[in-house]
C-alpha positions as CSV (number, residue, x, y, z in Angstrom):
1,M,13.6,-9.5,8.3
2,R,10.4,-11.2,7.1
3,A,7.6,-9.9,4.9
4,L,4.1,-9.5,6.3
5,F,0.9,-10.3,4.4
6,G,-2.6,-9.0,5.1
7,T,-5.8,-7.6,3.7
8,A,-7.2,-4.2,2.7
9,G,-10.6,-3.8,4.4
10,S,-12.9,-6.7,5.1
11,P,-13.0,-9.8,2.7
12,D,-16.3,-11.3,1.8
13,A,-15.7,-14.2,4.1
14,F,-15.6,-11.9,7.1
15,A,-19.4,-11.1,6.7
16,E,-20.2,-14.6,5.5
17,E,-18.8,-16.0,8.7
18,G,-21.2,-13.7,10.7
19,Y,-18.8,-10.9,11.6
20,K,-19.8,-7.2,11.3
21,K,-17.5,-5.0,13.3
22,S,-14.0,-3.9,12.3
23,Q,-12.9,-4.5,15.8
24,D,-13.1,-8.2,15.1
25,M,-10.9,-8.1,12.0
26,P,-7.5,-8.3,13.8
27,L,-8.2,-11.6,15.6
28,W,-10.0,-13.0,12.5
29,L,-7.0,-12.3,10.4
30,K,-4.6,-13.8,12.9
31,N,-6.7,-17.0,13.1
32,K,-6.5,-17.1,9.3
33,G,-2.7,-17.0,9.5
34,L,-2.2,-13.4,8.3
35,D,0.0,-10.7,9.7
36,A,-1.3,-7.3,8.6
37,Y,-4.5,-5.2,8.2
38,E,-5.1,-2.0,6.3
39,Y,-8.1,0.0,7.6
40,Q,-9.9,1.7,4.8
41,C,-10.9,5.4,5.1
42,G,-11.1,5.7,1.3
43,K,-14.5,7.3,1.3
44,G,-13.8,9.6,4.2
45,V,-12.4,9.6,7.8
46,N,-15.6,8.6,9.6
47,V,-14.5,6.3,12.4
48,G,-14.9,7.6,16.0
49,E,-12.1,7.6,18.6
50,A,-13.6,4.9,20.8
51,T,-13.9,2.5,17.9
52,A,-10.5,3.4,16.6
53,R,-8.9,2.8,19.9
54,E,-10.6,-0.6,20.3
55,I,-9.4,-1.6,16.8
56,G,-5.9,-0.7,18.0
57,R,-6.3,-2.7,21.2
58,Q,-7.4,-5.7,19.3
59,T,-4.7,-5.3,16.8
60,A,-2.0,-5.2,19.5
61,L,-3.5,-8.3,21.2
62,A,-3.5,-10.2,17.9
63,R,0.0,-8.9,17.0
64,I,-1.2,-7.7,13.6
65,T,0.6,-4.9,11.9
66,L,-1.8,-2.0,11.1
67,S,-1.9,0.6,8.4
68,L,-4.6,3.0,7.2
69,H,-5.6,4.3,3.7
70,A,-6.4,8.0,3.6
71,P,-9.4,9.2,1.5
72,Y,-9.2,8.4,-2.2
73,F,-10.1,11.9,-3.2
74,V,-7.1,13.8,-1.9
75,N,-5.1,15.5,-4.6
76,P,-1.5,16.5,-3.6
77,A,-0.8,17.3,-7.2
78,N,-3.4,20.1,-7.4
79,P,-1.6,23.5,-6.9
80,D,-4.8,25.4,-5.9
81,P,-4.3,26.6,-2.3
82,E,-7.9,25.6,-1.3
83,S,-7.4,22.1,-2.7
84,Q,-4.0,21.8,-0.9
85,E,-5.6,22.8,2.4
86,K,-8.4,20.2,1.9
87,T,-5.8,17.5,1.2
88,A,-3.9,18.5,4.3
89,G,-7.1,18.3,6.4
90,Y,-8.0,14.8,5.1
91,V,-4.4,13.6,5.7
92,L,-4.3,15.0,9.2
93,A,-7.6,13.5,10.0
94,A,-6.4,10.1,8.7
95,C,-3.2,10.4,10.9
96,R,-5.3,11.3,13.9
97,V,-7.3,8.1,13.5
98,A,-4.1,6.1,12.7
99,Q,-2.6,7.4,16.0
100,W,-5.7,6.3,17.9
101,M,-5.3,2.8,16.3
102,G,-1.6,2.6,16.6
103,A,-1.2,2.3,12.9
104,G,2.3,3.2,11.7
105,R,1.6,4.0,8.0
106,V,-0.9,6.1,6.1
107,V,-1.3,5.4,2.4
108,I,-2.0,8.5,0.2
109,H,-2.9,8.8,-3.4
110,T,-0.6,11.0,-5.4
111,G,-3.2,12.9,-7.4
112,A,-4.4,13.8,-10.9
113,I,-2.3,15.6,-13.5
114,Q,-5.2,17.7,-14.8
115,K,-4.3,20.2,-17.6
116,R,-0.6,20.3,-16.9
117,T,2.6,18.5,-17.8
118,R,3.5,15.4,-15.7
119,Q,6.6,17.3,-14.5
120,E,4.6,20.2,-13.3
121,A,2.2,17.9,-11.4
122,L,5.1,16.0,-10.0
123,E,6.8,19.2,-8.6
124,T,3.5,20.2,-7.0
125,A,3.1,16.8,-5.4
126,K,6.7,16.9,-4.1
127,D,6.1,20.2,-2.5
128,S,2.7,19.0,-1.1
129,F,4.2,15.9,0.5
130,R,6.9,18.1,2.1
131,M,4.1,20.3,3.5
132,L,2.1,17.3,4.6
133,R,5.1,15.8,6.4
134,R,5.7,19.1,8.2
135,R,2.1,19.5,9.1
136,C,1.9,16.0,10.5
137,D,5.0,16.5,12.5
138,D,3.7,19.7,13.9
139,E,0.5,17.9,15.0
140,G,2.5,15.2,16.8
141,Y,2.3,12.4,14.2
142,H,6.1,11.9,13.9
143,N,5.8,8.2,14.3
144,I,3.4,7.7,11.3
145,L,5.0,7.2,7.9
146,L,3.2,8.8,4.9
147,C,3.1,6.4,1.9
148,P,2.6,7.9,-1.5
149,E,1.0,5.2,-3.7
150,T,1.7,4.2,-7.3
151,M,-1.5,4.6,-9.3
152,G,-3.1,2.4,-12.0
153,K,-4.6,4.8,-14.5
154,I,-2.3,6.2,-17.1
155,N,-3.5,9.8,-16.7
156,Q,-2.9,9.8,-13.0
157,L,0.4,10.9,-11.4
158,G,2.1,8.0,-9.8
159,D,4.2,5.7,-11.9
160,L,7.1,4.1,-10.1
161,E,9.7,6.8,-10.9
162,E,7.3,9.6,-9.8
163,V,6.5,7.9,-6.5
164,L,10.1,7.1,-5.7
165,E,11.0,10.8,-6.5
166,I,8.2,11.9,-4.1
167,A,9.3,9.5,-1.4
168,A,12.9,10.7,-1.6
169,V,12.1,14.4,-0.8
170,C,12.3,14.1,3.0
171,E,12.3,11.7,5.9
172,G,9.1,10.2,7.0
173,L,7.9,9.2,3.5
174,L,7.8,5.6,2.4
175,P,6.5,4.4,-1.0
176,C,3.4,2.3,-1.3
177,V,4.3,0.2,-4.4
178,D,1.1,-1.2,-5.9
179,F,2.3,-3.9,-8.3
180,G,-1.2,-4.4,-9.7
181,H,-1.4,-0.7,-10.5
182,L,2.0,-0.7,-12.2
183,Y,1.0,-3.8,-14.2
184,A,-2.2,-2.0,-15.4
185,R,-0.7,1.4,-16.2
186,S,2.1,-0.3,-18.2
187,L,-0.5,-2.4,-20.0
188,G,0.9,-5.6,-18.7
189,R,4.6,-5.0,-19.3
190,M,5.6,-4.6,-15.6
191,E,5.4,-8.2,-14.4
192,G,7.6,-11.3,-14.3
193,Q,10.9,-12.2,-12.6
194,E,13.2,-9.9,-14.6
195,E,10.9,-6.9,-14.4
196,T,10.1,-7.4,-10.7
197,A,13.9,-7.5,-10.0
198,R,14.4,-4.3,-12.0
199,M,11.7,-2.5,-10.0
200,L,13.1,-3.5,-6.7
201,D,16.7,-2.6,-7.9
202,R,15.4,0.8,-8.8
203,M,13.8,1.3,-5.4
204,E,17.0,0.5,-3.7
205,E,19.0,2.8,-6.0
206,V,16.7,5.8,-5.3
207,L,15.9,5.2,-1.6
208,G,18.8,3.2,-0.3
209,P,18.7,-0.4,1.0
210,E,17.3,0.3,4.5
211,K,14.3,2.3,3.3
212,A,13.7,0.2,0.2
213,S,13.7,-3.1,2.1
214,R,10.7,-2.1,4.3
215,F,8.5,-0.5,1.7
216,H,4.7,-0.7,1.8
217,S,2.9,-2.6,-0.9
218,H,-0.5,-3.3,-2.4
219,F,-1.0,-6.3,-4.6
220,S,-3.9,-7.6,-6.7
221,M,-4.6,-8.8,-10.2
222,I,-6.1,-5.9,-12.2
223,E,-7.9,-5.7,-15.5
224,F,-6.8,-2.9,-17.7
225,T,-7.8,-1.2,-21.0
226,P,-5.4,0.0,-23.7
227,K,-6.3,3.6,-23.3
228,G,-6.9,4.1,-19.6
229,G,-4.9,1.5,-17.7
230,E,-6.6,0.2,-14.6
231,S,-10.2,-0.9,-15.1
232,R,-11.1,-3.1,-12.1
233,H,-9.6,-5.3,-9.4
234,L,-9.9,-9.0,-9.8
235,T,-9.3,-12.1,-7.7
236,F,-6.3,-14.5,-8.1
237,A,-8.8,-17.1,-9.5
238,Q,-9.5,-14.8,-12.4
239,E,-6.4,-15.4,-14.5
240,D,-7.1,-13.4,-17.7
241,F,-4.9,-10.5,-16.3
242,G,-1.9,-10.3,-14.0
243,P,0.4,-9.7,-12.4
244,D,1.7,-13.0,-11.1
245,Y,2.7,-12.8,-7.4
246,H,5.3,-15.5,-7.4
247,P,8.2,-13.4,-8.8
248,L,7.7,-10.8,-6.1
249,C,7.7,-13.4,-3.3
250,R,10.9,-15.0,-4.7
251,E,12.6,-11.6,-5.0
252,L,11.7,-10.6,-1.4
253,V,13.2,-13.8,-0.1
254,R,16.3,-13.6,-2.2
255,R,17.0,-10.0,-1.0
256,G,15.9,-10.6,2.6
257,W,13.5,-7.7,2.4
258,G,10.6,-7.3,4.8
259,P,7.8,-5.1,3.4
260,T,4.2,-5.1,4.4
261,V,2.2,-6.6,1.5
262,I,-1.6,-5.7,1.5
263,C,-3.8,-7.7,-0.8
264,E,-6.6,-5.7,-2.5
265,S,-8.3,-8.5,-4.4
266,A,-12.0,-8.1,-5.1
267,G,-13.5,-9.8,-2.1
268,T,-11.0,-12.6,-1.7
269,Q,-8.3,-10.6,0.0
270,D,-7.8,-13.2,2.7
271,V,-7.6,-16.2,0.4
272,D,-5.2,-14.4,-2.0
273,A,-3.0,-12.9,0.8
274,L,-2.6,-16.4,2.2
275,A,-1.6,-17.6,-1.3
276,M,1.1,-15.0,-1.4
277,K,2.3,-15.8,2.1
278,A,2.4,-19.5,1.2
279,A,4.5,-18.7,-1.9
280,Y,6.8,-16.5,0.1
281,E,7.2,-19.2,2.8
282,G,7.9,-21.8,0.1
283,A,10.6,-19.7,-1.4
284,Y,12.1,-19.1,2.1
285,R,12.2,-22.8,2.8
286,E,14.0,-23.4,-0.5
287,K,16.5,-20.8,0.3
288,M,17.2,-22.3,3.7
289,E,17.5,-25.8,2.2
290,D,19.9,-24.5,-0.5
291,S,22.1,-22.8,2.2
292,V,22.3,-26.0,4.2
293,G,23.0,-28.1,1.1
């Protein structure tokens, strides 16, 4: 099982090279040497059926693995019935588009804590994801995994333990582990070889080896502030903040895990995803040479 690497949305180079349509992204990514694409519906589900189906057709032709990000403003942790219904509507709309495209995963933010304890917000989110899974299944979206995402701001629900607990509540949920977010909300603590191994060990402990080994992931370097956590996404060339991607690449090879890793760098997603893939392939070659030697 091999890891896949790709981009969130369109990197700056896509437009700079004269491309405008999302339908052109799959072949563009393939020609760059990448394997995955995450279509962004963060500001709303506004893509039409014809466009979505053409993106799906091009993705299949390019043999690119496709996922989709649901609107950023969903809040599964809000107990208000009206808010819950709105969240369900946004997620169902995202799944409808994902099905048109042939995307197998929909990434969903876990929500804001508001004026409650973290545990209260977590219990609401767990109930909400159970409901979302049931509603999606009822609408015929059984084949689409819902991926609760780890979040970067300290006052948001969505540290690693919380997301793993949410992902474990029922079948059809798979964590989206954003290593940049975890680095930012931990104020730089969660990075490096030992810490990366600990995070992956914990994923396997909670989810089991099969589910953990194919997790969804986001990765970028992220600037943070001491009080809030995540401030802004950076590029790999901006080295004042982390996390370093090499420990993750080495650990994935060592374990034989095959997640989908989506790069969310600020405009250089393609360049940085390729850097991650090169590090992963380098670690894989070293492992093969060691086994022969």
